[in-house]
C-alpha positions as CSV (number, residue, x, y, z in Angstrom):
1,M,13.7,-29.6,8.4
2,G,12.4,-26.3,9.8
3,A,9.2,-25.4,11.5
4,A,5.9,-25.9,9.7
5,Y,2.4,-24.5,10.2
6,H,-0.7,-26.6,10.6
7,I,-3.6,-25.1,8.7
8,F,-6.9,-26.9,8.5
9,G,-5.2,-30.1,9.6
10,K,-2.5,-29.9,6.9
11,T,1.2,-29.3,7.3
12,V,2.2,-26.2,5.3
13,Q,5.8,-25.1,4.9
14,P,6.6,-21.4,5.4
15,H,7.8,-20.9,1.8
16,Q,4.6,-22.4,0.5
17,L,2.6,-20.1,2.6
18,A,4.6,-17.1,1.4
19,L,4.2,-18.0,-2.3
20,A,0.5,-18.6,-1.9
21,T,0.2,-15.2,-0.2
22,L,2.2,-13.4,-2.9
23,G,0.2,-15.1,-5.6
24,S,-3.1,-14.2,-4.0
25,V,-2.1,-10.5,-3.7
26,V,-0.9,-10.4,-7.3
27,L,-4.2,-11.9,-8.6
28,L,-6.2,-9.3,-6.7
29,V,-4.1,-6.3,-7.6
30,I,-3.4,-6.8,-11.3
31,P,-6.2,-5.4,-13.5
32,K,-8.0,-8.0,-15.6
33,P,-6.8,-7.6,-19.2
34,W,-9.7,-9.6,-20.6
35,T,-12.3,-7.1,-19.5
36,V,-13.8,-5.0,-22.4
37,K,-13.9,-1.3,-21.9
38,P,-16.3,0.7,-24.0
39,A,-14.8,3.1,-26.6
40,H,-16.8,6.1,-25.5
41,P,-19.4,6.7,-22.8
42,S,-23.0,6.9,-24.0
43,I,-24.1,10.4,-25.2
44,N,-27.2,11.6,-23.5
45,A,-28.0,14.6,-25.7
46,S,-31.1,16.6,-25.2
47,S,-31.5,17.4,-28.9
48,P,-30.3,15.9,-32.3
49,E,-28.1,18.9,-32.9
50,E,-26.3,18.4,-29.6
51,D,-25.9,14.7,-30.4
52,K,-24.4,15.5,-33.8
53,F,-22.1,18.1,-32.3
54,V,-20.8,15.7,-29.7
55,K,-20.2,13.0,-32.2
56,E,-18.4,15.3,-34.6
57,W,-16.2,16.7,-31.8
58,L,-15.3,13.2,-30.6
59,A,-14.4,12.2,-34.2
60,K,-12.3,15.3,-34.6
61,H,-10.5,15.0,-31.3
62,D,-10.2,11.2,-31.1
63,V,-6.6,10.3,-30.2
64,A,-5.4,6.7,-30.6
65,V,-4.2,5.5,-27.2
């Protein structure tokens, strides 16, 4: 058999180390699909008319993604 690494007193084969590294990178890079994203950001209107206008505009221009 080929060379092996000794990590924390354990013998680790190079292919096992490569697979563990790739798996760790994939888990860190892929976005988490189970996180819930809010539909719209909160509306901080200074008046009720502005709040109504923004809600109507969002309802009118809402595009299904």
